[in-house]
C-alpha positions, 0 to 999 in steps of 0.5 A, a space after each residue: 500500500 505504501 509503494 502504491 501511495 509513493 507511485 501515485 504521489 510521484 505521478 501526480 507530482 510529474 503531471 503537475 510539473 508537466 502542466 506547469 511547464 506547458 503553461 509557462 511555455 504557453 504564456 511565453 508563446 502568447 507574449 511572442 504572438 503579440 510581437 508577431 502580430 505587430 509584424 503581420 500588421 506592419 507587413 500587410 500595411 506596407 504591402 497595401 501602401 505599395 499600390 498593389 492590385 485589388 486582388 492581391 490586397 484582398 488576399 493579404 487582408 484575408 490571410 491576416 484575418 484568418 491567421 491565429 487559428 493554427 490552420 496555416 501551421 497545419 497547412 504548411 506542415 501538410 504541404 511539406 510532409 504530406 503533399 498529396 493531402 493538400 486541398 486544391 485552391 479554388 479558381 478565384 484563389 488561383 487567379 489571385 495567386 497568379 496575379 502575384 507574378 505581375 508584381 514588382 520584385 519588391 512587392 513580391 517580397 512584401 507579400 512573401 513577408 506577409 505570408 511568412 509573418 502570418 505563419 509565424 504568428 499562427 505558430 505562436 498562437 498555437 503553443 503545442 503544434 507551433 513549437 513542433 512546427 518551429 522545430 521542424 520547419 525553421 526556414 519559414 522563420 528565417 529572414 532568407 527563405 528558400 524558393 521551395 519554402 516560399 512556394 510551400 507557404 503560398 500553397 499552404 495559404 491557398 489551401 487554407 483560404 480554400 477550406 475557409 470558403 472566403 468571400 469571392 475575390 474580385 478577378 
């Protein structure tokens, strides 16, 4: 009976320690999320100030509006590790993402920054999966993005926007 009591106390103590650690990490993650949100806001405003077409502006605003639920992080992980299961973008989103090719290099870089900061914000708002994401996909957080990482984040953003059934974008 004494051994059972000692084991029970050890299990409860371990569980309390794990929960305390998780709560502390979550609080730090949400504090970092506030900083990341300021970056998302700044990136979207900077993109909108650079006189982009209406379709791209709507796309950037839609990305900023939908970020924070964890869907962008899951979308990037799915497109990176399970590309067969990604959702095909809706036609109006394909048109919107195709119009990115008509932007100037500076505007393309600003749009990539909007997506990257949205993914980073999304990872901080979801401490459990976000921590895993930041460990596995460090290229999304780095200032220099590889071409494949940029395409994966754009594909993930299109898949998330397709699942959320956004308001039809003007073509």
